[in-house]
Every structure is written in C-alpha cells, then in structure tokens.
C-alpha positions as CSV (number, residue, x, y, z in Angstrom):
1,M,126.1,105.4,148.1
2,P,125.3,102.0,149.7
3,Y,122.0,100.9,148.2
4,D,120.6,99.8,151.5
5,D,121.6,102.7,153.7
6,S,118.8,103.8,155.9
7,V,120.0,103.3,159.5
8,S,121.0,106.4,161.4
9,P,124.7,106.9,161.8
10,T,126.4,105.8,165.0
11,P,129.5,107.2,166.7
12,H,132.8,105.4,166.2
13,R,136.3,105.6,167.4
14,R,139.0,107.2,165.4
15,P,142.2,105.1,165.6
16,L,145.0,107.6,165.4
17,F,147.6,105.1,164.3
18,V,145.5,104.2,161.3
19,A,145.2,107.9,160.3
20,A,148.9,108.3,160.7
21,A,149.6,105.2,158.5
22,L,147.3,106.3,155.7
23,A,148.8,109.8,155.9
24,A,152.2,108.3,155.4
25,V,150.9,106.5,152.3
26,C,149.4,109.7,151.1
27,L,152.6,111.7,151.6
28,S,154.6,109.1,149.8
29,A,152.4,109.2,146.7
30,A,152.7,111.7,143.9
31,G,150.5,114.3,145.6
32,C,147.4,113.8,147.7
33,G,144.6,115.5,145.9
34,A,143.2,118.4,148.0
35,G,145.5,117.6,150.9
36,G,143.5,118.2,154.1
37,D,140.5,119.4,152.1
38,S,139.3,115.8,151.5
39,G,135.9,114.7,151.5
40,G,129.4,112.6,150.4
41,A,124.1,110.1,148.7
42,Q,121.3,112.0,148.9
43,A,122.3,114.9,151.2
44,R,122.9,112.5,154.1
45,P,126.4,112.2,155.3
46,R,126.9,108.8,156.8
47,Q,129.0,108.0,159.7
48,G,129.2,105.1,162.1
49,G,130.8,101.9,163.2
50,S,134.1,101.5,164.8
51,A,137.1,101.1,162.5
52,T,140.3,99.3,163.3
53,S,143.1,98.6,160.9
54,A,146.4,97.2,160.2
55,A,149.2,99.3,158.5
56,P,148.3,100.1,154.9
57,P,149.6,98.1,152.0
58,S,152.6,100.3,151.5
59,V,154.2,98.6,154.5
60,S,153.1,95.1,153.4
61,P,150.9,93.9,156.3
62,S,150.5,90.1,156.6
63,K,147.0,88.7,155.9
64,S,146.7,87.7,159.5
65,A,147.3,91.2,160.8
66,P,144.4,93.1,162.3
67,A,143.1,95.8,160.0
68,P,140.8,98.9,159.8
69,G,133.5,98.4,158.2
70,K,114.9,86.0,150.8
71,A,114.8,85.4,147.1
72,S,114.7,88.7,145.3
73,A,111.7,89.8,143.3
74,S,114.0,91.2,140.7
75,P,113.8,89.6,137.3
76,P,116.4,86.8,136.8
77,S,119.8,88.0,135.8
78,A,121.9,86.7,133.0
79,S,124.2,83.8,134.0
80,P,127.2,85.1,135.8
81,S,129.4,83.6,133.0
82,K,128.0,86.3,130.7
83,S,129.8,88.9,132.8
84,T,133.1,87.0,133.0
85,G,133.9,87.3,129.3
86,G,136.5,85.2,127.5
87,G,140.2,85.4,126.8
88,Q,141.2,85.2,130.4
89,A,144.9,85.7,130.7
90,S,147.3,83.7,132.8
91,G,149.0,85.7,135.5
92,P,149.6,86.2,139.2
93,L,145.8,86.1,140.0
94,S,145.2,82.9,138.0
95,G,142.8,80.7,140.0
96,K,141.3,83.6,141.9
97,T,137.6,84.6,141.5
98,V,136.7,88.2,142.0
99,V,133.1,89.5,142.1
100,I,132.6,93.1,141.3
101,D,129.3,94.7,142.4
102,P,128.5,97.9,140.5
103,G,126.3,99.9,142.9
104,H,122.7,100.5,141.8
105,N,121.4,100.2,138.3
106,P,120.9,103.1,135.8
107,N,117.3,102.0,135.3
108,N,116.3,101.7,138.9
109,R,114.6,105.1,138.6
110,L,112.1,103.6,136.2
111,H,111.2,100.8,138.6
112,T,110.7,102.5,142.0
113,R,108.0,100.2,143.1
114,E,110.0,97.1,142.4
115,I,113.2,98.3,144.0
116,G,111.2,99.7,147.0
117,R,110.0,96.2,148.1
118,Q,111.4,94.9,151.3
119,V,114.0,92.1,151.4
120,D,115.4,90.2,154.3
121,I,119.0,91.2,155.2
122,G,119.3,88.7,158.0
123,T,118.8,91.1,161.0
124,T,115.9,93.2,159.6
125,H,114.3,94.1,156.3
126,K,115.3,96.8,153.8
127,E,114.4,98.0,150.4
128,C,115.6,95.9,147.5
129,D,117.8,98.7,146.1
130,T,117.8,102.4,145.5
131,T,118.5,104.8,142.7
132,G,121.8,106.0,144.1
133,T,122.9,109.6,143.9
134,S,124.3,111.8,141.1
135,T,126.4,114.9,140.5
136,N,124.7,118.3,140.4
137,S,125.1,118.1,136.6
138,G,123.2,114.8,136.4
139,Y,126.0,112.2,136.1
140,A,124.5,109.2,137.9
141,E,126.2,107.1,140.5
142,A,125.0,104.0,138.6
143,Q,126.8,105.2,135.5
144,F,130.0,105.8,137.4
145,T,129.9,102.5,139.1
146,L,129.5,100.5,135.9
147,D,132.3,102.5,134.2
148,V,134.7,101.9,137.1
149,S,133.7,98.2,137.3
150,H,134.4,97.7,133.6
151,R,137.8,99.2,134.0
152,L,138.5,97.2,137.1
153,R,137.4,94.0,135.4
154,S,139.9,94.6,132.6
155,L,142.7,95.2,135.0
156,L,142.0,92.0,137.0
157,R,141.5,89.8,133.9
158,A,144.9,91.0,132.7
159,Q,146.4,89.5,135.8
160,G,144.6,86.2,135.2
161,A,141.6,86.5,137.6
162,K,138.2,85.2,136.9
163,V,135.9,88.2,137.2
164,I,132.1,88.2,137.6
165,L,129.9,91.3,137.7
166,T,126.7,91.1,139.7
167,Y,125.0,92.7,136.7
168,D,126.3,94.3,133.5
169,N,123.5,96.5,132.2
170,D,121.7,93.3,131.4
171,R,118.5,93.6,133.5
172,P,115.8,96.3,133.9
173,Y,116.5,97.0,137.6
174,G,118.4,95.7,140.6
175,P,119.6,93.1,141.6
176,C,118.3,93.4,145.1
177,V,120.8,93.6,147.9
178,D,120.2,90.0,149.0
179,E,120.8,88.7,145.5
180,R,124.0,90.8,145.1
181,A,125.3,89.0,148.2
182,R,124.2,85.6,146.9
183,I,126.0,86.0,143.6
184,G,129.3,86.4,145.4
185,N,128.5,83.5,147.8
186,N,127.5,81.1,145.0
187,A,130.6,82.0,143.0
188,G,132.8,81.0,145.9
189,A,134.5,84.4,145.4
190,D,137.9,84.9,146.9
191,A,137.0,88.6,147.2
192,V,134.0,90.9,146.4
193,V,134.1,94.6,146.0
194,S,131.0,96.8,145.7
195,V,131.7,100.0,143.9
196,H,129.9,103.2,144.9
197,A,130.1,107.0,145.1
198,D,128.6,109.0,148.0
199,G,126.2,112.0,147.9
200,S,126.9,114.0,151.0
201,A,127.1,117.7,151.7
202,V,129.4,120.2,149.9
203,G,132.8,120.3,151.6
204,N,132.6,116.6,152.5
205,R,135.4,115.1,150.4
206,G,137.4,111.9,149.9
207,F,136.9,108.2,149.7
208,H,136.2,105.6,152.3
209,V,136.0,101.8,152.3
210,I,133.1,100.2,154.2
211,L,134.0,97.0,156.2
212,P,131.5,94.4,157.6
213,G,130.9,94.5,161.3
214,L,130.3,91.4,163.4
215,V,126.7,90.4,162.8
216,R,124.9,87.2,163.9
217,G,121.2,87.1,163.4
218,G,118.7,85.4,161.1
219,A,120.4,84.6,157.8
220,A,123.4,86.9,158.7
221,D,126.6,85.6,160.2
222,T,129.7,87.6,159.3
223,S,132.0,86.1,161.9
224,K,134.2,84.3,159.3
225,I,134.6,87.2,157.0
226,V,135.2,90.2,159.3
227,D,139.0,89.7,159.6
228,P,139.7,88.9,155.9
229,S,137.4,91.7,154.8
230,R,139.2,94.1,157.0
231,D,142.5,93.1,155.5
232,L,141.1,93.5,152.0
233,G,139.6,96.9,152.8
234,T,142.8,98.2,154.4
235,R,144.9,97.3,151.4
236,I,142.4,98.8,149.0
237,A,142.3,102.0,151.0
238,G,146.1,102.4,151.1
239,L,146.6,101.7,147.4
240,F,143.6,103.8,146.4
241,V,145.4,106.8,148.0
242,R,148.6,106.0,146.0
243,A,146.8,105.5,142.6
244,T,144.4,108.4,142.7
245,G,146.1,111.0,145.0
246,S,142.7,111.3,146.7
247,A,142.7,111.7,150.5
248,P,140.6,109.6,152.9
249,S,137.2,111.0,153.7
250,N,137.1,114.0,156.0
251,Y,133.6,113.2,157.2
252,V,133.5,109.4,157.7
253,G,136.0,107.2,159.4
254,G,138.1,109.7,161.3
255,N,140.5,110.3,158.4
256,T,141.3,106.6,158.2
257,G,139.5,106.0,154.9
258,L,137.8,103.1,156.7
259,D,134.3,102.7,158.2
260,T,132.7,99.6,159.8
261,R,129.0,99.0,159.4
262,S,126.5,96.3,160.4
263,D,123.4,97.7,158.7
264,L,124.2,96.8,155.0
265,G,122.6,93.7,153.6
266,G,125.2,93.3,150.9
267,L,127.8,92.8,153.7
268,N,125.6,91.1,156.3
269,L,124.6,88.3,154.0
270,S,128.0,87.7,152.5
271,T,129.8,84.5,153.3
272,V,133.0,85.5,151.4
273,P,135.3,88.5,152.1
274,K,133.6,91.7,150.9
275,V,133.9,95.4,151.1
276,F,132.3,98.5,149.7
277,I,134.2,101.5,148.4
278,E,132.7,105.0,148.2
279,C,135.1,106.6,145.7
280,G,134.2,110.2,146.5
281,N,131.3,112.6,147.1
282,M,129.3,113.3,143.9
283,R,127.7,116.4,145.5
284,D,130.9,118.2,146.2
285,P,132.1,120.2,143.1
286,K,135.8,119.3,143.6
287,D,135.1,115.6,144.1
288,A,132.6,115.6,141.2
289,A,135.2,117.0,138.9
290,L,137.3,113.9,139.7
291,L,134.4,111.4,139.4
292,T,133.4,112.7,136.0
293,S,136.9,112.4,134.6
294,A,137.6,109.3,132.6
295,G,141.3,109.6,133.5
296,W,140.6,109.7,137.2
297,R,138.1,106.8,137.0
298,Q,140.9,104.7,135.4
299,K,143.2,105.6,138.4
300,A,140.3,104.6,140.8
301,A,140.0,101.2,139.1
302,Q,143.8,100.8,139.3
303,G,143.8,101.6,143.0
304,I,141.1,99.0,143.7
305,A,142.8,96.4,141.5
306,D,146.1,97.0,143.3
307,G,144.4,96.5,146.7
308,I,142.8,93.3,145.6
309,S,146.1,92.0,144.1
310,S,147.9,92.9,147.4
311,Y,145.3,91.1,149.4
312,F,145.8,87.9,147.3
313,K,149.6,88.1,147.5
314,G,149.5,88.4,151.3
C-alpha cells in the first residue's frame, strides 16, 4: 500500500477504451489469472483520481501518446551507490538510470514514533512512512517489496541499466516519503518505480498502477512528469498482465489497472517520471497465494522490467 495514503478516496471516470485495450492484452496472454474475479492495505480499499491512458504496450504506443495516477528525520541512508552494485552489463538500457523504491521497511513496526512524524509533501503534511500491510498469515508487504525489488534490479542490470534502490535493508526505518522522492530526483533517474502490495477487503483482487496527478503547490509541481509517468505506467500495466496473467484491479481504476492520485508525497515531490504499482491484494486469499509464491514474484518483476524497457524504447 502507498505509505502516505490517508486521504479519502475520490470518484474517477472509467475510460472504457482503456479497459478494452487492457482486456485485449489480457486475452492475448497465456491466461489471465482469475479472469473477471480480479482484485486490496489495512482494510481500506482505495479509489480515486481520474485515469486516462494510451493503448497498452502490446500495441506499441509512442512515448508522446496520451496514457492512462523537508528534510527527513530518518537516519542517513547508505550512499545510493551501495544499492547499485557492480558488474553492470552492457545492453539495450545502457546509460539509463532506474530508481526502484521498495515500499515501507520491515523494521518500521519497531519505530512507530519516528515514522509517525509529519513531513512536508508540498501541498500538505503526512506521516514519514507507515508499516504497510501483510497477508493474513503474516507475510509483510515490506518483505514482498524488497524481494520483488531485488528481482527487478537483477533483470534491469542484465539489460545494462544503472539501478539504485531507495533503501536495501540498510537502515532501521524509512526512508520518509519526501526522502524517497529526493533519491530519485538527485539521481536524475530516467524512471522511478515504487513497489507495493495492497491490503483491501476479501474479494478485491488484481493489480493497479498509480500515476501522478497534476499538482502545483508548495514544493510540489508535477506538471513536467504527468505525461511521461502516464506513459511509463501504461506500459507497465499492459506488460504486467502479460507476464503474470493477473487481471487489472476489480476495485480501483475501473478495470483499467490505472489510478491517478494527487495525495501521495512520493509522487507529488518527484521531478522525474515515477509511478507506484500495487501488485495485488495481500488480504484476499487468492491474491495472497500469488504474492507469497517466489515463482509469481519473479513474473511480477519481469512484467515491471518489461514495462520499463518498453518505455525507454519508445
């Protein structure tokens, strides 16, 4: 779940052409897990924002096509170079910098006072971070996000990308949402993806990609990243369907797999293209069975990597 989610959901349109396009991707894949039974964060289904999109990556949209949502008190993190590793391969993504943001931190639960402090997200203030959600059996979202992020890092490095993680189990809590945004900004990232899993009600299934809305206020100005982020998110959504067989969310985004939001500090404060992906609902038994499967997590990482690669190729 997005770590700075506290704003009440707002209604949004459901663009039928996007739903049809993603459905076409789904049908062309080798199965679409659960079919129409797709589908949730601490028992709070989130909805909101208007989502508009271009055709999904399977029809090769152009990058210009329209598409489908203060200093932190956290202890200083290790230098980003610690998370990039060595042995970077040459390949089609050589020269590209990707920042992967694993949602939450497994140790946040031990530092509730620190992560509860308010930070400036440009338009308002929100808590530094949250603990995230978990499956009913206790598999934490923060464990899931780190695992998928490590797999994603390996896939992107193999294509020659420089990869930076916002943290890599190398700090006691956080980073705060404002610092997570700063890491991507300071790296001059070509793309940033924040990895999450939702925690909604049983029966709510599927994934959705959160896109930044147009925000101008205080330290926040997303005007330059809305369009490229929408393109990035659309491509990830379409290729996530193909790689995992999972259907778009049946409770957020009108079956498009896309949701636009303007209440998330990690997006509001970003000056580089950035999206969040909620890979599934940890509180639904069927989705939880996927999220706890190492094989499925590899497919999830592959789908995200394919979307990033498609975005760079244009």
